[in-house]
Wavefront OBJ file of the C-alpha trace (Angstrom):
o trace
v 94.648 -342.008 -17.537
v 96.226 -343.794 -20.505
v 97.531 -341.729 -23.382
v 94.992 -341.474 -26.225
v 95.978 -343.073 -29.530
v 95.683 -340.248 -32.016
v 94.722 -342.168 -35.142
v 93.275 -340.495 -38.226
v 89.719 -341.391 -37.239
v 90.292 -340.025 -33.727
v 91.689 -336.733 -35.082
v 88.853 -336.353 -37.577
v 86.257 -336.780 -34.834
v 88.155 -334.529 -32.414
v 88.497 -331.754 -34.973
v 84.828 -332.044 -35.881
v 83.850 -331.667 -32.221
v 86.121 -328.640 -31.763
v 85.288 -326.968 -35.054
v 88.877 -327.255 -36.255
v 90.499 -328.315 -39.511
v 94.072 -328.758 -40.771
v 95.429 -325.473 -42.084
v 97.461 -325.879 -45.250
v 98.984 -322.391 -45.062
v 100.531 -323.353 -41.697
v 102.068 -326.514 -43.130
v 99.921 -328.797 -40.946
v 100.190 -332.485 -41.780
v 99.462 -334.733 -38.804
v 101.504 -337.894 -38.385
v 98.921 -340.700 -38.051
v 101.245 -343.729 -38.083
v 101.689 -344.150 -34.347
v 104.687 -346.448 -34.797
v 106.503 -343.474 -36.307
v 105.823 -341.420 -33.174
v 107.683 -344.119 -31.255
v 110.484 -344.235 -33.835
v 111.053 -340.478 -33.633
v 111.082 -340.422 -29.836
v 113.269 -343.526 -29.647
v 115.726 -342.106 -32.177
v 116.063 -339.045 -29.938
v 116.561 -341.276 -26.835
v 114.094 -339.098 -24.943
v 114.228 -339.582 -21.186
v 114.568 -337.917 -17.778
v 116.952 -334.972 -17.770
v 116.130 -334.003 -21.339
v 114.679 -330.639 -22.200
v 112.669 -331.202 -25.367
v 111.706 -328.426 -27.735
v 108.754 -329.472 -29.876
v 107.690 -327.047 -32.593
v 104.338 -327.799 -34.201
v 102.641 -329.977 -31.591
v 99.389 -330.636 -33.423
v 97.006 -332.305 -30.996
v 99.793 -333.221 -28.565
v 100.397 -336.878 -29.386
v 104.196 -336.770 -29.251
v 104.090 -334.187 -26.473
v 102.374 -336.689 -24.200
v 104.619 -339.546 -25.292
v 107.740 -337.575 -24.383
v 106.272 -336.363 -21.084
v 105.550 -339.975 -20.169
v 109.239 -340.705 -20.574
v 110.174 -338.089 -17.998
v 111.354 -335.307 -20.277
v 110.559 -331.645 -19.738
v 108.782 -330.548 -22.896
v 108.503 -327.018 -24.238
v 105.667 -327.395 -26.744
v 105.439 -324.513 -29.214
v 102.318 -324.243 -31.351
v 101.272 -321.202 -33.390
v 97.699 -322.354 -34.075
v 95.571 -321.439 -31.011
v 93.206 -324.366 -31.603
v 96.051 -326.894 -31.743
v 97.754 -325.347 -28.725
v 94.545 -325.848 -26.762
v 94.272 -329.467 -27.923
v 97.834 -330.030 -26.727
v 97.007 -328.552 -23.316
v 93.929 -330.780 -23.057
v 95.856 -333.901 -24.058
v 98.541 -333.189 -21.459
v 95.954 -332.340 -18.795
v 94.091 -335.604 -19.410
v 97.346 -337.530 -19.119
v 98.370 -335.756 -15.932
v 95.116 -336.679 -14.195
v 96.391 -340.207 -13.895
v 100.099 -339.418 -13.806
v 100.844 -337.006 -10.966
v 104.565 -337.239 -11.626
v 104.035 -335.476 -14.956
v 102.806 -332.268 -13.325
v 104.830 -329.354 -14.613
v 106.651 -331.434 -17.219
v 105.030 -329.696 -20.172
v 104.935 -325.989 -20.982
v 102.699 -325.106 -23.937
v 103.554 -321.841 -25.693
v 100.986 -320.528 -28.178
v 103.525 -318.436 -30.103
v 105.373 -318.330 -33.388
v 108.706 -320.093 -32.888
v 110.317 -317.448 -35.103
v 110.594 -313.715 -34.489
v 111.867 -313.283 -38.045
v 113.096 -315.706 -40.662
v 116.604 -315.382 -39.210
v 115.843 -315.186 -35.473
v 114.054 -317.309 -32.900
v 111.240 -315.919 -30.767
v 112.776 -314.499 -27.553
v 109.983 -316.129 -25.526
v 111.022 -319.527 -26.876
v 114.685 -318.852 -26.090
v 113.823 -317.676 -22.574
v 111.715 -320.780 -21.893
v 114.465 -323.110 -23.096
v 117.214 -321.351 -21.146
v 115.080 -321.444 -17.996
v 114.414 -325.162 -18.405
v 118.094 -325.911 -18.954
v 118.959 -324.033 -15.735
v 116.357 -325.938 -13.712
v 118.551 -328.962 -13.108
v 122.146 -330.165 -13.445
v 123.310 -331.849 -16.625
v 120.241 -330.994 -18.653
v 120.530 -331.148 -22.437
v 118.305 -329.714 -25.128
v 116.888 -331.742 -28.005
v 114.527 -330.733 -30.773
v 111.992 -333.497 -31.378
v 109.149 -332.569 -33.700
v 106.953 -333.172 -36.685
v 107.992 -329.807 -38.074
v 105.543 -327.778 -40.160
v 106.930 -327.791 -43.684
v 106.902 -324.012 -44.026
v 109.234 -323.341 -41.087
v 111.492 -326.395 -41.029
v 114.520 -324.714 -42.621
v 114.629 -321.567 -40.433
v 113.869 -323.526 -37.255
v 116.699 -326.003 -37.800
v 119.185 -323.396 -39.028
v 118.505 -320.873 -36.276
v 118.791 -323.531 -33.586
v 122.092 -324.864 -34.940
v 123.718 -321.427 -35.055
v 122.235 -320.139 -31.787
v 124.934 -319.223 -29.226
v 123.147 -320.549 -26.120
v 120.471 -323.086 -27.073
v 121.965 -325.165 -29.876
v 120.457 -328.649 -29.285
v 122.711 -331.648 -28.899
v 120.328 -333.580 -31.142
v 117.542 -332.673 -33.553
v 115.149 -335.406 -34.678
v 112.346 -334.230 -36.907
v 110.114 -335.032 -39.826
v 110.720 -332.703 -42.757
v 110.271 -332.776 -46.516
v 112.483 -335.371 -48.179
v 113.857 -332.703 -50.504
v 115.022 -330.700 -47.505
v 116.687 -333.737 -45.933
v 118.557 -334.417 -49.160
v 119.681 -330.789 -49.334
v 121.218 -331.140 -45.870
v 123.368 -334.055 -47.049
v 124.144 -332.727 -50.542
v 127.684 -332.510 -51.889
v 129.325 -329.529 -53.626
v 128.390 -329.240 -57.274
v 125.097 -331.089 -56.920
v 121.770 -329.351 -57.630
v 120.661 -329.746 -53.994
v 123.788 -328.149 -52.534
v 123.249 -324.736 -50.974
v 123.602 -322.611 -47.857
v 121.597 -325.116 -45.780
v 123.980 -327.911 -46.790
v 127.007 -325.865 -45.748
v 125.611 -324.647 -42.419
v 124.347 -328.051 -41.304
v 127.457 -329.950 -42.397
v 129.728 -327.341 -40.783
v 128.081 -327.872 -37.390
v 126.639 -331.381 -37.306
v 126.328 -334.925 -38.604
v 123.142 -335.646 -40.551
v 121.399 -339.001 -40.917
v 118.240 -339.743 -42.883
v 116.558 -342.241 -40.558
v 113.598 -343.135 -42.755
v 111.783 -341.940 -45.864
v 108.062 -341.444 -45.258
v 105.309 -341.779 -47.881
v 102.445 -339.254 -47.931
v 100.080 -341.934 -46.610
v 101.459 -341.714 -43.051
v 100.133 -338.142 -42.729
v 96.688 -336.589 -42.628
v 96.004 -334.657 -44.734
v 98.419 -336.228 -47.174
v 101.177 -333.931 -48.432
v 102.035 -333.923 -52.122
v 105.651 -334.881 -51.455
v 107.594 -337.529 -49.585
v 108.956 -336.714 -46.147
v 111.862 -337.950 -44.066
v 112.847 -338.407 -40.456
v 116.263 -336.840 -39.955
v 118.640 -337.036 -37.019
v 121.029 -334.081 -36.806
v 123.760 -334.503 -34.189
v 125.467 -331.248 -33.303
v 129.247 -331.587 -33.030
v 130.820 -329.284 -30.406
v 134.267 -329.866 -31.919
v 133.134 -328.466 -35.255
v 131.613 -325.431 -33.555
v 134.760 -324.624 -31.595
v 137.314 -322.221 -32.952
v 135.279 -320.208 -35.427
v 132.764 -317.386 -35.425
v 129.469 -319.163 -36.134
v 127.272 -316.057 -36.693
v 129.806 -314.565 -39.087
v 130.208 -317.853 -40.954
v 126.423 -318.169 -41.205
v 126.081 -314.624 -42.551
v 128.836 -315.085 -45.149
v 127.415 -318.377 -46.409
v 123.917 -316.917 -46.725
v 125.136 -313.840 -48.603
v 127.364 -315.819 -50.966
v 124.485 -318.132 -51.873
v 121.928 -315.370 -52.423
v 122.977 -315.344 -56.072
v 124.329 -318.849 -56.411
v 124.693 -318.663 -60.197
v 127.026 -315.660 -60.029
v 130.754 -316.128 -59.582
v 132.673 -315.300 -56.420
v 134.335 -312.152 -57.796
v 130.935 -310.640 -58.603
v 129.331 -311.643 -55.304
v 132.201 -310.509 -53.075
v 132.714 -307.239 -54.919
v 129.024 -306.437 -54.423
v 129.273 -307.029 -50.666
v 131.702 -304.088 -50.224
v 131.221 -302.063 -53.441
v 132.846 -298.928 -52.005
v 135.917 -300.739 -50.718
v 137.245 -302.907 -53.542
v 136.831 -303.596 -57.240
v 136.305 -306.894 -59.013
v 139.977 -306.803 -59.983
v 140.934 -306.390 -56.309
v 138.718 -309.335 -55.447
v 140.342 -311.490 -58.139
v 143.817 -310.804 -56.750
v 142.680 -311.406 -53.166
v 141.012 -314.704 -54.089
v 144.099 -315.843 -55.986
v 146.175 -315.388 -52.828
v 143.718 -317.698 -51.049
v 143.901 -320.311 -53.772
v 140.459 -319.563 -55.197
v 139.422 -318.757 -58.747
v 137.230 -315.678 -59.007
v 135.154 -317.464 -61.642
v 134.134 -320.175 -59.174
v 130.559 -320.270 -57.967
v 129.477 -320.790 -54.366
v 127.933 -324.151 -55.196
v 131.389 -325.584 -56.007
v 132.969 -324.790 -52.607
v 133.063 -327.409 -49.888
v 132.629 -326.707 -46.167
v 136.384 -326.365 -45.579
v 136.669 -323.818 -48.379
v 133.810 -321.823 -46.907
v 135.657 -321.787 -43.569
v 138.752 -320.437 -45.346
v 136.731 -317.818 -47.197
v 134.799 -316.635 -44.123
v 137.930 -316.418 -41.961
v 139.794 -314.447 -44.613
v 136.868 -312.052 -45.123
v 136.679 -311.405 -41.400
v 140.383 -310.523 -41.348
v 140.035 -308.380 -44.470
v 136.973 -306.484 -43.230
v 136.974 -306.792 -39.416
v 134.199 -304.221 -39.104
v 131.696 -306.586 -40.663
v 129.612 -305.997 -43.754
v 128.944 -302.345 -43.034
v 126.426 -300.015 -44.614
v 127.781 -300.432 -48.117
v 127.453 -304.224 -48.042
v 125.209 -305.371 -50.805
v 123.121 -308.516 -50.969
v 125.363 -310.339 -53.377
l 1 2 3 4 5 6 7 8 9 10 11 12 13 14 15 16 17 18 19 20 21 22 23 24 25 26 27 28 29 30 31 32 33 34 35 36 37 38 39 40 41 42 43 44 45 46 47 48 49 50 51 52 53 54 55 56 57 58 59 60 61 62 63 64 65 66 67 68 69 70 71 72 73 74 75 76 77 78 79 80 81 82 83 84 85 86 87 88 89 90 91 92 93 94 95 96 97 98 99 100 101 102 103 104 105 106 107 108 109 110 111 112 113 114 115 116 117 118 119 120 121 122 123 124 125 126 127 128 129 130 131 132 133 134 135 136 137 138 139 140 141 142 143 144 145 146 147 148 149 150 151 152 153 154 155 156 157 158 159 160 161 162 163 164 165 166 167 168 169 170 171 172 173 174 175 176 177 178 179 180 181 182 183 184 185 186 187 188 189 190 191 192 193 194 195 196 197 198 199 200 201 202 203 204 205 206 207 208 209 210 211 212 213 214 215 216 217 218 219 220 221 222 223 224 225 226 227 228 229 230 231 232 233 234 235 236 237 238 239 240 241 242 243 244 245 246 247 248 249 250 251 252 253 254 255 256 257 258 259 260 261 262 263 264 265 266 267 268 269 270 271 272 273 274 275 276 277 278 279 280 281 282 283 284 285 286 287 288 289 290 291 292 293 294 295 296 297 298 299 300 301 302 303 304 305 306 307 308 309 310 311 312 313 314 315 316 317
């Protein structure tokens, strides 16, 4: 059976039949320009041997497209109605494509356990798929729900065992620009540092609201994030991630204030000033002025200074 073209009119009729509707609180905006489905999948070079993680499957349009290309797809959808539509779309496709049997696993779960951790069921499914054949590589390919795009991308990039080699996704344009932002710019923050420390980021295309249904109030972007193993090597990624997040919690405060508050029982602001001077930093600097290399220096030095971690007296900045 040929793959159904999920146009806006098709989705409207399908949802009407099933008693479903887009749910704004879940960040659901369905990509109805089918050429963009192809662009996303082509940008990710999806093919046999790939393990694809798709978060936010909608009605399964891209799920089926990627399965057709021989990839093993782990389709994660929180909305039970959309998860069922994805299963039905895949089942209809498989009726005419016996070689697709078993290529798609639909998980009706939240991709996140918490804002800072992935769902263990998702991690287990991905690890199992990667072990199922030699040379398999993980890619995230998705029209990500707006409300979870940042934690999904960040948690995947810093994960010790399932960091994708490539992430291609639609996200808010503002978020894409934050990933590429430079120190000192208004968009620069912890996301900028984490992504740039671990990967190369490319904005593939800016998308107007008209290519989605329902239309979002903002522009979107297709981004390609290519994880760089060389950047990951040689430093403690979880520690780096934790330091960057804590330093940016109060981005308008200077480093001496933020660092002193992390270990308030262990050193004073004066101690912090002297310590920072030895590193070549000014205690009056703010986090938003430090580049990725400076954050590496800061995180490494903090780990040597306080090898036990943040401890019970560590504040939140």
